[in-house]
C-alpha positions, 0 to 999 in steps of 0.5 A: 630587772627589765621592763615587764611585759605590757598588758594593754595599750597604756603599758605598750606605749609606756614601755616604748617611751621608756626604752627610748631617751628622755631627751627626745620624749614627746610632751605630753606622752601620747594622749590616748594612753592617758586614760584607764581602760573602760569601766567605772571605779569598781573595775580599776583595782583589777585593771591589768593594763592600768595597775601594771603601768602604774607599778612600772611608773612607781618602780622608777622611784625604787630600783628602776630597770636595767633597760630604762634611763634613770632620768625618766623619773623626773621627765615632765612628760613621764610625771604627767603620764603617771599623774593621769594613771593615779587619778582614776586609781585614787577615785577607785580607792575613794569609791571602795572606802566610802565615807571613811575619810569623812569620819569626825574624831579628834586626835585622841580618838584616832587609835580607837578609830583605827581599831574600829576600822579593823573590827568592822572589816569582814575580809576573807579568811585567807590566813586561816585557810593557809594555816589549815587547808592550803596545799604546798603549791597554794602556799608558794603562790601566796608567797609569790604574790607577797614578794612584790612588796616583801622584797622591798619591805618597809621602803614605801613607808620610809619616804615619810621619815623626812616629812614628819617630826616630833613624836610621830617621827620617833615612832616611825624610826622605831618601827622602821629600825626593826623592819631593817633589822637594826642595821644587820643584813641577816635580820632585815625583814626583806632578807628573812622573806628571801629565806622563806622564798628559797625554802619554798624553792622560789626565785628570790630575785627582786621583781622576779614574779611581776609578770605572773601576779595579777592587777589586784596584787599590784594594787597592794603595792601601788597603794603604798607607793602612791601614798609614799611618793607624794608628800600630800599623802603622808597622813594616809601613808601613816594610816596605811602603816598603822593598819599593816602593823595592827593586823599583822601579828595573828595572820603571821602566826597562822602563816608560820603554823601553816608552813609547819603543817606542810613540813617546812622548818625554822629557816622558812618560817622565821619571817612570819615568826619574827612578825608575831612578836615584832608587830605586837609591839609595833601595833601600839606604837603605830596607833598611839605614837605614830598616828595619834602623835601626828594627829595631835600635831596636824588635826586637819590630817585625821580624815586622810589618816583614816582613809589610808588605813581603810585603803590598806584593808581594801586592797589587801582584801581584794587580793585575798578574795582573788586567791580564795576564789580562784583556789576554790575552783582549783585554778591558780591565782597567778596569771602564769603558774609557777611552772610557766604556763598560763593559768 
């Protein structure tokens, strides 16, 4: 994967720096690029320049870029640059989730609090639309958006494994073992998703559609990367994963049924069908053993657990709303359509 095309002055400066040597990097990187585009926290999730720049920074901790020296990941000026982008992103997440992090429950109440967040959520009905109404082209767009995360499925949450212990660690290992197919390539969820992409005629290369997806889609990935990369955010990462698992089974059933409605076969739907069963089991493990267990060991972490859970709902709803609103007008939800033209 090569560096994506910048979407503004922050990204342009970042790309110019990353194409050079970290040995000659200015410290700090140019200061005028270390602030987000104008606007308050309500605009940050849709800020194309900031979200792509932050995604680019995080990707150096995943698979990196063929045209970037791997040493950049730990270069002080780069780390400072990334932190400057994270600050407004965290403020925006706080803004959108309101007072959820101030919730006062004890460890025994964490599973119920997570369930309460889900029940109170009034996010857009994307799964129902895909099941009943979406065209084949719209379904391809949805899968294209999801490829930003699903081609590295489970990787952000695996950063928590060495950072926790006890019942929570055992629960996380149980969930992640299933995500990685029990060590069998053909059963890895990321590999199953590649099969879905191929069945839809999409490019299953890692990162192939980064330039096509908008900021709100990158924000979904950036949220879990933020929580995963920093040990300070470990409780939020666990809350994020719990919501992922607790809200997955029914939507995935609908996605699979939507693909069957459009005439696609078992190889294409298997990714979604697998999640219907697996996530029904993971839901209980994530709420009670993972988050509940961690909260018992670290009661001071409960507000951060719930914050991470609320963030998962917030960014997923932002992406879903973007898709439904653009499809309602007959437009594409991508920055460029799958034929390569501007949307």
